[in-house]
N, C-alpha and C positions, 0 to 999 in steps of 0.2 A: 197530644205532643207534649206539651208542659210539664206532664205529670211525668211522661217518661224520663225526659232530659233530668227530674228532678230527682226520678230515683237514681239515674246513672251517677247523679251527683253523690246520692247517698251512698252506693255502693264502692266510688272510687273512695269516699272519706271514709270508709270500713276499711277498706284494703289498705289504705295507707296508715291508718292506724295499726292495723296487723304487722305491716312491713317495718315501720318504726319500734314496735315491740321487739321486735329480733335483734334492733341495734342499740336498744337503749340501754342503759345501767339498770343492774338489780333494782327494784324497789318501785320503777315508773309502772304507771295502771294506765288501761286506754281511757279512762275518765280523764284524765291530765293529759294525755296526748291529743285528745280530742279538744280540751280547752286550749292548748297551745295554738291547733289548728284555727280554730274559731276566732280567737283572740288575734291571730297575725293577718287574719281577714279584714277584722274589725279594724286593727292598726294601720292597715295599706290603704285603707277607705278616709281616714283621718278621722275616725270615732272615737278611738283611743289612743293613747299614746306610754310608751314604756310600761307597758304590762309586766306584772309577773307573774308565772303561774307557780303556785305553791298551795301547801293543802294544809288544813287545820280543822279538826273536826272534835269537839267537847263533848265527851258523851257524859250523862249522870244517869243517877234512879231514874228519872222524869223523861230522859231520853236523850236526845240529840239536843244539845244547848246550842250551837252555833256551828255553822260549818262554813268554809272560806275555799275558794278552788283558786284563787286570784286575785290581785288587784294591781289598780297604777294611781299612785300619787304623783299629781302633776308637778311640774319643776316651780311653779309658784304658789303652789300649796291650794289653789282657790280650787281644784276639783279634783274628788276622790271616787274613782270607780271601783266596784267592789263587785267581784265575779264569783257566780256559784251554779253549779253545773248539774244537770240530770243526763248520763248518758245511758243508753242501751246498745248493748251487742248484737242484738237482733239483726237479721239479714233483710230484714221489710221496717220500713219506718211506722213507730208507735204513735197514739196519741197520748199527750200527756194530761190527765187529769186536771181539774182546776184545783182541788183541794192539795194534790202533792205539788203542783207550782207554788201554791200562796204559802205552805208550810215550808219549801224551801229557800224561796223569796226572804220569809221572816227567820229564818236561821243567820242569813249573812246581815239580816238588821240588827239582830240581837248581838252578834260580834261589835258592830259600830256603837249601837246603842253603849255596850259595857266599856268597848276601848277609850272613849272620850271622856271616861272616869277614871282618874289616876290609880285608883287602888286595883283596879281589874289586871293592871301589868304585873303585879305581881303574884297574879295567880296562872300566867303562861311562862312557859318554859324559856330558858335564854335560846334555847337549842331549836324552838319552833319558829317555823318558817314565815310565823305572822308577827314573831317579836316586835323585831324592829318595826313595822307599822303601828301595833299597838303603844310603843313608846313614843313613838312620832306624835301619834294623835292625842296621847295623854301629857304630853310635857315640851313641846315646842310652841312657842309664843305665837307663830304666824299661822297655826291652825285657826286660833280661836280669832286672829285678824282676818285671813284671806280666804278660809274655807267658805265655801258658797254653794256647791251643789256637790250633793255625794248620789250617785248614780249606782244603783244596784243592778247588774245585769243578770239576769235566768237565762244561763246558756243550754241548750239543748239540742240532740240530735232527733228529736222527735217535734211532732207538729203542735204547738199550742193553739187551740180553735177557740177556747172562751177568753171573755174580757178580762184582764185582771186589773187593780187600781194601780194609776200613773204616778200618783205622788203623793207624800205625807210631810207631817213635821216630827222629826225624832230627834230628842236631847237639844232643841232649839235649831236644827239643822234643817235646811229641805232637803227631801229623800225623793230622787226620780225613779222610778222602777221602768226597766224595759226588758222586753223578750226579745232574745233573739234565737229564734227556734231553726229548724234545717232551712224554712222556706225563705227566711230572712238573710241565712247565709250561702243560700244559692243565689238569691238576686243578687249579693255582695260580689259573688264571684265572676257574675255575668255581666254587671253594669260598673264595678270597680267602686260605686257609693251612692248611696242613697240619699237624694236630696233633702233638706231643709225645705219642709212647706210650713209657712204662717198665716194665719187666719185671724187676721186683726178685728175683722167684722163680727165674727164668734163671740172673740174676747171681750169685746164692747169697746174696743178703739175705734174714733176716728183717724185715719190719716188723708189729710186734705191735699191735693195733687193737682199739676196741671203738667201737660204733655207737650214735648216739641214735637209741633204736627210734621214739621219737614221729612220727607221720605228718603230713608237711608237705607242702603242694603246690609251695612254691618250691624247696625243696633238703633236703638230707641230710648232716647232718655224721657226721664219724668224727674219733676223737681216736688219733692215732697216736704210735708212738716210732720214730724213723727212724736207723740207726747212722750215725755219721759217716763210717766209710768209704763208703757207699751213695751220702750226699750229695755227697761230694767227687769219687766217680766220674761222679755227673751232670752236677755243675758243671762238671767238668773238659769234658766232651764238649758241652754245651749253652750254658753260661754266662750271659750275659744274654737270651739267647732263654728260657730259666726264668722269666724275669720277665713278667708280662701288659704287653701294648705300652702300654697308657694309664698303668701304672703308672711304667713304663722311662722314658718320658720325662717324667712331672711329677718324680719324684725325680732326675732325671740321675744315675742309677745310677753310682757309682766303681768298685767291685769292688775296692776295697783293705782292708788290714787293720784290723782294729778293734784296738785295744792292748790295751783290756779282755779281750775272746774270747781273745785269743792268749795272752795270761799265763794265764788259767784253762786253756786245753788244754794249756801248758806245765807248769803246775805244782801243778793241780787238776784233774785231769781229771775226777774223779770227781764233782765238783760243779757240775760244765757245765749239767745241767738244773735245779739247783737257782737258777744265776744267771742264767740265759738264760730268756727269753721263749718261745722258739723262732720257728716260721714258720707263717704262714699260707697256705693255698694253696688251688685251685680246680681241677675238673677235671668233665670231661664224663661218666665213668664208671670204677668201679673193679672190679676182681675180686679177691672174696676167696679164700681158701685157709684151711683148720684148721692149726691149729700141731699137733706132734708130744704125744702122749700126753695129748691134750684139755684143751690148755695155753691153749687160745682161738683169736681168730680172728687172720690177718694179711693186709696187702696184699700179694695178688701182681702184680698190675699196676695201671695207672693209664694213662688216655687223655688226651689234652690237659691234660695238669699244667702250673700256672701257678703261681708265687709271687707273692702280692699283698702280704705285707708278710715281711720277715726274709730278702731278697736279701743284704743286708750280713753278716746271722750264716752264711749260706752262702758267701760268698767268703771270708770270714776263716777258716774252716773249712778250708775247700781250700786257701788260699795257707799258713796256717802248717803245716799237712802238708805241702804241696811245698816250702816255702822251708827249714824245721828238720827235714825228712826223720823227724818221728818217729812213733811208732806210735799211730793214732786210736783203737784198736779201743774203748778206753773213754767216747767222747764220746757220748752219744744226744740226739737233739734231739727235744724235741716238737713235735708237728705239727698244727693243726687243718686238715682238710681239708675242705673244703665243696662237694658234688656238686649244682652249681646244675641244678635240672629245667627249669626257666624261663630259657632264655638271654635271653630279652628284660629282664630283671632284672639280668644280669651287670655291666654297667657300674654301677646302682646299687650293688651290693653291693661292688662294688670301692673305690666312691667314699667306702666309709663304715670304712675302714681308719682303726684307731685311731693318733693322731698319736703321733709318736714326739719329743719333745724333750729335747734334752741343753745345757743352756745355763750358762755359768759367769759371766757380765756377769748384773747385778741389772737384772731386766726387768718393767716393770708386767704387770698382770692382761690389759691390752687387748693387749698383743704377743704374749702366750700364747696368745690366742685368735683372732690374725690369719689364721691357715689353716683357720679353720672351714669347714665347706664351704656354708653359707650366706654368707660372708662373699666365697668364691669366685664366688659365683653375683651378688652385688651387684656386685662388681668388673666380671664381665662385662658385666652391663646397663649400667653407668654408662659403659663404653666403647664399645658399640654403640648405646643409643637416644640419640637427638639430641632435643634440647629445640625448641618452636617457635621462630620468630624473636620478640624481643620488640617492641614497637610501635615502628614508625619503623625496623626494622633489616632486614637482608636475610639474614645468615650466622645457619645454624644454630648452637646452642652444647652443649656435654655440661655435664653434673655431675660433676665427677670425684672419685671415690670412693677415696681412699688406703688401702687394705687396711695396707700397713704404712709405717712413717715413710721419706720419702723419695723413694715413688713419684712423687709429681708433678715433683719437681724432674729424678728420672733420667728419666720418661718425656719432659720439655721440651728435654733433651739428646738423649733419642733420636730425637725425631721433628724437632726444630727444627735439622737437620743444616747448612741452607744459612740464612742471613740471612732470607729468604724464605720459607723453612720455619718457621721461629721464629716470625716475625709470626704464620703462618696458626695454628701451634698454639696461641699466644697468644690468638688472635681466637677459636678454635674453644674452648678451654678456659679460660676465664677464670679467676684465681686465686681469686675471689669466689666462684665457684661449686666449689672443691675442700672437700669436707668430708670426715674424720674418723669413725673408728667411734665416739669418744666424742661428736662432735657427731650422729651419726645416732642414738645411744642419746636425747642430749638432746630431738631433735626428734621423735622416737616417744612417748618416755616423756611427755612435756609435753599431748600432745595428747588423750589420753585415758586413765581410769584403768582399772587390773586388779587385780581380784581373784582370791585363792586363798583356795576355800571363801568363809569371810564375812570373810578378812583382807584389808584391802587392801594391795596390794603394789606399785604402781605409782600415782603421782601426784605434783602437782608439789612437795610438800614432800622427794619423793626426789630430784627434779632438783634443788633446791636445796642438797641435800648435797653436792654437787660432782660432778665426773666420773666418779672410779673408782667411788665406791658407786653411783652412777646408772647407772653402766655394768655393774656386777655384777648389779644388779638387772632391767637389760634383759635381759641374758644369761639369766639364772636363770627370768625369768616372763614376757618380752616376744617371745622370738625362737624359738619350737618349732614353725616352717614353712619351706617353701621359697619365696624370694622370688620372685616372677614381675614382668612389664614393669606391671600395674597396680598392685600394691604400690609400685616404685618411682616411679613416676609421682605417687602420693598420697605417699609419701614426702620427693620434691622439694617439692609444694605445701606440705607441714607444714615443710621447710626454709626456704621463701620466709614463710612465713606467720611463723617464729620471727625471722627475720633483718629482713623489713618492720616487724615490733612492734619490735625493737631501734632501728632508725634512728628510729622514730616517738616511742619513748620519748626518744631524745635522747642528746647529749654536754652536760655542762656547759660553759658556764651557761646553754646554751639547753636544757635535758633538765628533765622530769616531776620526777625527785628525783634521789637517790643509791642507789637500791637496785633498778639495772636487773635485776640477774641473779636477785634475788626476784620483782619485779613483773611480769616478761615470762613466766614460766611459768604463775605464777598466773593470770596475766589471760587467757592462751590456754586453760589448762585449763578454766576457768569460763565462758568464750563458747562452747567446745566443748559442754561438759555440757549449757550451756542450750538449747544451738542440739539436743541429742540426738545429736551428733557427727555432724550432717546438712549442715556446712559442703561447698560443691560443691568439692572438692578438685581435681576434673578439670579444672573452670572457671580456677582458679589454675594448673594446670599448663599449658594451653592458652595464656591470657595471658601465662604468666611473672609474673605481679605480681598485686597484691590490687586490688579495688574501690576507688574514692575513697569510697566509702560506708564500705566495710567498715575502710578505713583511720582513717575519723573516729570511727568507732564502738570500735576500739580506743584510740586516744587516750583517751577517756572512760573506758572499761573500767579502764584501768590508771592512770588519776589517782585513781578513786575506792578501788581496791585497796589503791594505795599508802596512800592516807590509812589506809582502814581499819586495815591492818597496824599503823601507826605510833600509831594510838589505842589497840589493843588488845594488843598485844605486853606480857608482863608485864616491868616493868623495863628498857624500852625496847630490849630484846634481839631487836631486831627479827629478824637473822639466827637466832638459834638459835631463835625462837618460830618461823619460818618453815618450819625443817627439821622440826616436828613434825607427827604426823595432826591435833593439835587445831586448828592454825592452817589447814588446809585444810578441815576440817570447819566449821570457823566460818565461812568464806569460802563455801562454795559452798552454804550454806544462806540467804545474803543474795542478795536482788535487784537491791540498790543503786539501787532505781528507776530502772533503765534501759530504756529502749523500746526491744525488739529486731527491730518492724515493719519498721522500714527494712533488715533484711537479708535478705527474704524472697527478691530476686533471687539471693542470695549461697547460698541452699539448695537441696540435691540434691533433685530431685523426680523423680517415676516418668518423665516426660518430658525428664528432662536425657540429654545425649549418652551414649550406650554405650558401651564398649570393648572391642576384641579382645583375647583373652589369647595372647601370644606363647608359643610351648611353647620347651621349654628346648633343644632341638633347635635351632632357628630361632636364638635366642641365641647357641649353639654357632658354627652356621654363621655368624652376623654377624663373631663376633670371628675365626673362621678367616679370612674374606673379607677383613678389615681387615689381618690379619696377612700374607694373600698381596700385597693390595695393597702394604704398605709394601716386599718385596722387589721387586714388580715397580717401584715407584717407583724404583729404583737401576738407572741405567742400566749396560749389559751390559758396556760400556768400563769402568765405574766396580768392576763385580764385578773383572774383570782386574787394576785398581790395586790394588784390597783383596789379591789374592792375592799380586801381585808385593812389597807394602809388607810382608805377613805373612810371606813366606819372607827379605824381606832383612833385616827388622828382628827377627825370631824373637817377635813381638809375638803371631802367631798359632802355634798346633800346626799339625804335620803334618795332622793329622785335618782342622781348621779350613781351611788352605790347600786339601786336597782338596775341601772341603765349597764354598768359593767357586767353585772350576773347577766341581764340578756343578752348582750353581745358574746359575750365568752359559750353561753349556750348554743347561740347562733353560729357563731364559726366554728364552735365543735362539730353542730350538726348539719354543716354546709345549709345553713337555712337564710333565705332572702333578707337581706338587712335594710328595714324602709329609711326613706330621706330622712325624718325626725331621728332615728338611729344613727344613722350615718353621721349628721351633724351634732348630736349629744355627744358621741363617742369622739370626733374628732374635738371636742371642747375639754373632754374629759382627759385626753391625752396631751393638752395643751397644758392643763393643771399640772398634772404630773411632771412633764419635760420643765415645767418654772419650778415646782415646789420640791422634785425628789426624783429627778433623774436617773439616780442609783436604782431604782426598781425596775431599769432596765437592763441594768448590765449583764446581769446573768442569763438574759435572755438567749444569748446565741449558743450558751451549753445546752440548753431546752430542745434548740432546735437541730445541735450537733448529735444529742441522744436520740431523738424522732429517726433520723438519718440512719444511725446505727441499727435501730430497729427494724426498718426498711430493709437494709440490706439482709437483713437475717429473715425476713419473710419470705414465705413462698408464692410465688406467682400464680395467681389463680387461674385456673384453665378449664376448657370442657372437660379434659382427660381427668384432671384431677376431682373435679365435681363429680365426674361418671364412678370414679373410685368412692368416695365418699357415699353415694348414693347406695353403690353394692354393699358397702361396709354396713351401713344403716339397717339395711335389710334386716340381717343378719342380729345385728345387736340392739336396735330398737332404743336407740339413747337420744335421737332427736324428736321435739316435739313435734306433733302432726303437723302442723302448718308450717314448722321450719323444713320439714322433710318435704313437704308438697312444694316449698318455695324452690328447693334444690334439683327437684324433679322436672319442675316448670323450667327452670334455664337450662337443663339437659336435653329437653325437648323442644327447647327455641321458643314456649310462650312467652318467656323474659327474656330482656336483653340484657348479656353481660357488660351494663352500664359500669360507670366508677362506683354510685351507690350500691348496685347490686352485688357487687366484686366484694364490698367492704360488707356486706351483710353476710355474704357466702364465706368470708374468712373467720368472721365470727362462729358459723357452723363448723367450720373447721377446727377453731380453739376448742369446742364442745367435743366433739368427735377426740379431738387428742387427749384431752382429759379421761377419756374412758379408753383409751388405749389403741386408738388408728394408728398408725404410721405411715 
């Protein structure tokens, strides 16, 4: 069964290569198309990133000097992946002889050995696809400082059954060899990734551990101590691959040395465990062994080992050992290893990684909490939920949550890349609908009391105390759940209630008084309490406004509460008294002779409209979709301009230039964009938006040209395909496989999808060139 599935995978791959050949530009060959397919699978699995498919082969009288089919130089210069391909076009899977495999690997190694010596750059043509890489390897100082591992991937659609060497030292660098044959690619396509397995016992390392014996259906925890040399060894081989992919994307891992850790290793190795918190890791399973002389247990093997916190510690230990060439045998690192039994809980556990903060500038409490998981969720909701249009308007808008300072301005610059897009951003994200964490806390805390036991911890008297104190109470007592779309819509309704109340209160000289900051929260809290917190918030959300009846009633409430405070406050200290629970108790026990019957239409009942809860996954998908749409909104010609600008100005790194190239090709060929590519693409657009937004200004012209071309194009239909097939029977101008493709469309063996229409259109152009009308 497995063999049949493998054969099917092989045939499907060959057919995809042939179909791609039809659509690609001249000069493309099956070997490079296969390389692209293989690397996209490796990239999706997190085994490489930002790869660039390119070809260079140096041939001399002695034969092939070197050969490269692609490469990937990681952002932090720590890892270089080189790809060299053996491809065969046969209809059945072929074996790759050991000699051919080794010879092919050596050709990639020769390129690397030569490239790290500066004079070799002069032998490569500037027009060569690997000139940039050779230049970087020879002349960028960070290469000498940070390059840790070179992975040479032999990629083939054949089977490699012989054992090949696994590592080597070339020009002073550790080089690892990996074979990616058709079996490996098939497994990747089936499993999404192949887990890292580490055998400490076989490598001669003892990793003593103790287990938490308490039964738990979700996970099992082990506490272990891993020797510094063992950690350095596995980091040398796997690097950032050890970091769980979501964490890696989120942290934008640098892999550079932390100076504090380095100093501890150099001068106080014996204090390392005392000074360092260690690492947190997850695994699918562990194998435990007994230590000698009944000294306890040790971790012998671990499957699917992933670091979720402590990647910087690991990198720092490795680089200090490598750079300073010192013995690290006295370095020991504490490890909390979690074996997750329920894999569905994995992302949730990763999402609870402890925050790490190391700030030297004075920051407020609100800044320190800006990365709390709930705030990240609210940010996502605010970017993906569209508010209904206000009466009389046709445009939907968003309520923009500024999780950290300057986000609104930065996003306005990021998305307003042309004058027309700037107008669009302003219309969709009105500045009046931007809110911060402190405002959020004010809106929520004002609406409803919160008790902790018998103690009142949230009320309008807390709101009046000021944004920082109110915010601290909010964090401690009113934010202990995961926000969803219903919570977010209610939040915005509370914001509209608060902001509208402020407008009704007015500004001098046309104001109720001069205590707006006190009267507004007290009045909303009183009204909400008297209505049993049953105000129809969903109605406010849908209308994006308050009813006229509710507005009039609020004016009445505010006028009476202001008068009450001014009369009751001891010594006319309105503000000080309003900060006390005594003030709120005095107000909430009053009815002020206010009739609330008129507000019945504004109260929620069982017949009120119900809402559907959007899952976290749906929110995340919407966020990803918005991010992808941003990348797709940039014309492929503009991506080329960005790449050229990045190279000429050095404002983009080699990694980012390669990424711009990758994204241009993927967008042009409608290929899937990985999370790392998407995140990096956003970063590149941010750099361009900041440094040279003029690059975007002629983009609209490019899209207009495309639209004109589309108007001139003929619609591909079955009738037209039949005419082309009949014409080519007589004229024999299409290649055999292209003719076969058109016949399959005609016979219904292939569907007339958008991609197949595009391929048929290319065949139409060829036919037209030879006289088809």
